C-alpha positions, -999 to +999 in steps of 0.1 A: +017+236+250+026+266+229+065+267+227+083+297+241+102+313+211+131+336+221+132+364+195+165+382+196+163+419+186+194+419+163+211+451+154+188+478+169+200+504+143+184+482+116+149+470+109+149+441+134+129+459+161+103+471+136+097+437+120+095+420+154+068+444+166+049+441+133+051+404+135+038+404+171+008+425+160-005+393+144-028+374+168-021+341+152+015+342+165+002+341+200-022+313+192+007+291+182+035+301+205+047+322+235+069+349+219+096+365+241+118+393+228+154+393+241+167+428+237+161+464+250+126+473+261+133+510+255+140+504+218+108+484+214+090+513+231+107+537+206+095+516+176+058+513+188+047+547+174+067+543+142+048+511+133+015+521+149+014+494+176-009+505+204-003+476+228+019+475+259+056+467+263+062+444+293+098+446+305+110+416+325+142+401+338+132+364+336+109+344+313+089+333+343+076+369+346+062+370+310+024+372+303+025+359+268-008+377+260-016+393+226-014+431+229+013+430+256+048+424+242+071+407+267+108+419+265+136+402+285+153+436+290+191+435+289+191+474+290+223+478+269+215+506+245+208+543+248+173+555+237+188+579+212+207+552+193+202+564+157+186+542+130+206+534+099+241+539+112+268+513+120+273+513+157+297+494+180+271+496+208+244+481+185+268+454+174+277+444+209+240+445+218+232+421+190+258+397+203+246+399+239+210+393+230+220+361+211+243+350+240+215+354+264+191+334+242+216+306+240+219+305+278+181+304+281+179+276+255+205+256+274+185+260+306+153+249+287+136+283+296+129+288+259+122+261+232+136+278+201+156+309+191+145+332+163+169+359+153+164+394+138+193+404+115+227+417+128+252+438+109+287+422+105+306+455+105+288+466+137+294+432+153+331+435+146+332+471+159+315+458+190+345+435+196+330+402+184+349+389+154+325+364+139+312+361+103+276+360+115+249+344+137+257+308+127+293+310+138+284+326+172+258+299+178+283+272+170+310+287+192+288+293+222+272+259+221+305+241+215+293+227+181+318+217+155+295+199+130+268+223+119+254+238+087+232+266+074+198+256+060+177+281+040+140+275+032+112+291+012+077+276+007+090+257-024+127+251-018+150+240+010+188+243+007+216+232+032+252+242+027+286+224+028+303+258+033+291+293+040+310+324+049+343+319+032+359+328-002+351+305-031+386+290-034+388+284+003+353+269+003+361+244-025+394+234-007+376+228+025+350+204+011+359+167+018+340+134+018+334+135+056+319+169+054+297+159+025+285+128+044+279+148+076+257+174+059+237+147+041+231+132+075+221+166+090+197+172+062+182+137+066+179+140+104+164+175+103+137+167+078+129+134+095+124+152+128+102+177+110+079+149+097+093+140+063+094+102+057+126+092+040+133+127+026+148+129-009+181+148-009+201+160-040+238+172-039+249+200-063+281+196-083+310+219-076+319+225-113+297+234-142+275+204-153+288+186-121+322+182-139+307+163-168+329+132-163+361+152-159+355+177-187+353+206-162+374+210-131+400+186-117+379+158-105+364+176-074+331+158-076+348+123-076+372+133-049+352+155-025+315+145-030+310+110-043+325+091-014+303+109+011+272+104-011+279+067-015+285+063+023+251+079+030+234+058+003+249+027+019+230+036+051+197+038+033+195+076+029+178+087-003+205+110-017+213+117-054+242+135-071+264+152-077+239+169-101+243+201-122+233+231-101+219+250-131+190+225-134+189+210-099+173+240-083+145+241-109+139+204-103+138+208-065+115+238-069+089+217-088+091+190-061+115+164-074+136+167-042+129+177-006+162+195-001+193+205-020+229+204-007+248+234-020+286+234-021+292+271-013+274+302-002+261+318-034+253+285-050+226+280-024+217+316-014+210+329-049+182+305-058+166+308-024+164+346-027+151+345-063+124+320-052+112+342-024+133+364-002+103+378+016+093+344+029+129+330+033+141+315+065+176+308+077+180+278+100+211+266+119+212+228+118+231+205+141+236+226+172+246+207+204+218+202+229+192+201+202+190+239+202+168+252+173+176+286+157+157+302+128+162+337+113+149+360+087+168+356+054+176+393+049+199+419+064+195+450+086+184+473+057+199+504+073+185+525+044+149+520+054+153+515+092+130+536+114+107+545+084+079+519+088+088+504+054+102+470+064+081+440+057+076+414+085+068+384+062+102+368+066+100+373+104+066+356+105+080+328+084+110+324+108+088+324+138+066+297+122+097+276+114+109+280+150+075+267+162+076+237+138+111+227+148+107+233+185+111+201+207+077+185+211+084+171+246 
């Protein structure tokens, strides 16, 4: 069975609708899954001539009505936005729409009507103007699924990174790290890769300070206090985890294959190497959601400056759909 992948349209003023339509112009997507856009059919119709898509848009109200045929794009039509919504501008309407598409996708995933969620980018300013005060997709997913213990995982073809902290200031991030969080993220990494087919995945934890503190030379013992107890607890359970290791060399080592995944301590420590390694093929995955809900996303923003101009590249969307297929429940 090809899994049903619910693809949320994201912020319609950005490049989300374009990259979705471009991605669904690849026949191999339909050979591997049943893609279902969750958004506004009129916006997808608006994008068709921009990107040169000559197929049909099939507006539906329930996944059971979908055709899942190449050349006919199925859209679960929430009919929220006006047709004349301008590209490239922050809009409360578009921000609210992005939230509503995701909320609908979560409901469908809970009801087992879709197997995975794949999200196009939203704009945080528009999201807030639309009345939804979240830092981003990950926090919405956690809230609407009742999940407390979750993490962000980023992947490229040569590197996988999972985060102890994400959308918070550096000082706050370091203060929030503790042995329990370290242990739980190691477990999430291990469980996620094991389910994806890795046998005894190799995990490495970044240090917080330069050179991972270098035996107390840098910092105030954060590695020993916040990281080591969690690492040792996981090691005691037979998990293959190393660290803390200096981040400046760890990502190089992981990129050449020494480790299957790296645990980053804060947002930029993990995001920067991923985006250097391959932003066009990067995928953002939310790990640990209750109910086994799978969510993948492009690893780039709404790109308002090029929206509506047929410039946006769909490679990251294709990679995100592929990851959603690979991580979808197999039963």
